[in-house]
N, C-alpha and C positions, 0 to 999 in steps of 0.2 A: 779361020775356016776350019780346024778341027772343032772348036766349040759350036762353030752351026751344024756341020754334019750332027755332030753327036747331039746334041739339041730336037734335029730333024728325024734323027732315028728314034729319039725318046717321045715324039710325039706320034711318028709310024706304028709306032709299039700300045702308046697308048690309043689309038685310032680303034689297032688289033683288036685290043682287050674288049673294046667296046662292041665292036662289032661281033663278036664273040658271043659274052656275053647276050645280046639282042640275039642272036641265033636261037642259043639254047632257049631263051623266054620262049621264043616262035615257034620252035620246034616242039616247045613244050607242053602249049595251047591249042596246036593244033594235033594233035596225037590223042590230048586228052582232055582239052579248055580247062577256064580258070578253075583250081580247087572250091575258091568262093562261092563260088554262083553257081555250079558244077552243069554248067549246060548242056554235056551229052547223057546226064540223066545217071552216070555207076553207080551201082549200091553202094552205101556209104559205113561209115564203120568208126568207132571210137578209137582217138590212138594209142590208149590202154587195151584195144581188144586185139592190133595188129603189132603191139611193141612194151619193148617192155621200159620202164621213164624211172630214171636214177637220178634223183636231189644228188647233189655233192655237198662236199663240206670241209672243215679248214680245221686240222688238226691243230692241236692247241702251241699256241705261240711261246710261252711259255715254256717249251720243249724243244729246246736245239735240237734235237738229237731227230726231231721226227721230219728233218727238213736236210735236204741232197741231195742225188743226182741218184737215186735208182728209177723214179718215173717221174716225167712232166706233169708238171700242177698248172692246168689249166685256169685262166682267169676271163671273164669279159672282154677284156680286152685283146686275147686271142680270135676274138669270135668278132668284133666290132670292126672288122674292116671291111678292104673292097676285094677279097680272096675268098675265094670257095672251099678250099681246108686250112685249119688252123692253124697259127704260125708256130712258132717254137716259145716255149716261152719261158721266160727268166730264174724260173724259179723249181724246185724238183721237191719231188719226200724221199726220205730215205727208205731204209726195205723196212724201220717196225711204221714211218707213219702212212705210207702202202699200206700197211693190214690196217689203220688203222681210218683210210681215207677210203672217197670211193671211188671207182673205177671205170671206166668205159671204154670198149675193143673198137679196133680200125671196125670201119663200117657204121660208126654210129654219127647220128647228127646229134652237137651239142645244140644246145640251145639259151640265148640268153633270157631270163625269167625273173629277172629283180636288177634294176637299170638305173642309175642317175636321172636318164634322160626316159623317159617311155616313151621315145620315136627309138631306142635303141631294143624296146622287149622287142619278142621273136625275133630277133637276128639270130643269122645259123649257119653253124661253118661243118663242115665233115670231119672226121677223123680217120685221118690213112694209116696213125699208128695208134696203140694202146695210150692211155693217161689217166692221170686222175686231175677233179676236178673241181673247184670252189662252190660255195650254197649258193649263188647267183646264180648258176647252169644246174640245164636238166638236160641229163644224154637221152636221147631217143634209141631204142636201139630196138631194129628190127627184129620178131620172128617172121622164121620160115611159113609159107613160103615168100613174103614181100623184099621186091628187094629195093639193098643199101641206099644205090645210087639214085630209084626214082623217087625214094620218100624224102631222099634229099633236099631232091626240088621241090617236090611236091611243098614241103616244108616251108622251104623260101618262098613260094608264090601264094603260102598262106598267113603272112604274115599279120593281114588284116582280121584274119580271123581269132590268130592268140593275143592282137592286140584288144580287141572286143573282148575277152576274157579277162586283162588285167582290172586291177581293183581301181576308184578314180582317184589316187595320189598323185601330188605331183613327180613321184617318180616310180611308178607305177609295181606291178608285182602280179605271175603269175602262179598260182599256187602248183603244185605233181597234181593236185585232186581235179586241177579246173583245166588244167593242158590237156590231160588223160582223158578228160570226160569229152573234150572234140572230135565233131566229128568229119573225115576225112574222106575223098568218092576213092572208089579198091575199085582202080579196074583192075583186067585181070592180070594173071600171075605173065603168060606170054610176051605181054604187052609191054607188062613192067621193067621185063627180060630186054627185049629188045629196046628197049628206051636206053637202060643203065650200061647194056654196050656200048650203046651210041653214046652216052655221055661220059662214060673213062677214058674214048677217046679223045673228045674235045678238056675233056681234063687235063689231057696228058698234056696236048698243045697250051692249053694256058696253063698250068705248073712253067713251061717253058719260059712263055711271053713274061711269066711272074718274076724269073730270078733272074 
């Protein structure tokens, strides 16, 4: 009976997560439209015009002193998940490794740009803490006045554009240059901010469900 009750609770939680993600998508499309087709006719700008794009790297593996617990070192496995926020890294960099690595601040969107499967290209997750990351990943760090949460959700729904910019190899790759050149709709900041505040509440609720 306890196992049946636990299974029923698990199913209800999974249903709640699906409903939350459906609500997020519906709310975004209602306010801004599909960023791929831009049906509301918002002005567009390249990603490089509204954000800094940073490609990660890997400190030399033959130098064990570069690895430690100073800062998490994110890989694509921490992005290619059903969660909106980066999952905890299993590996970290030391203080000297951090100096050689590339880091992204809280509020950045991390995107898989080199992947073993082309379908993973353009997967994104939000950084809720400062992290380092490897060369398969590009970090998109919004510049004011772009709202970080708005940009994350817009990139989440812009995966077809990112994949269209990928190379035609079996694995697929989107270079920093191609990613920076992609154009996305840019609605007024006040509208972005209103959505960002709403999304923050949805994210807090979703994180409780994911726990």
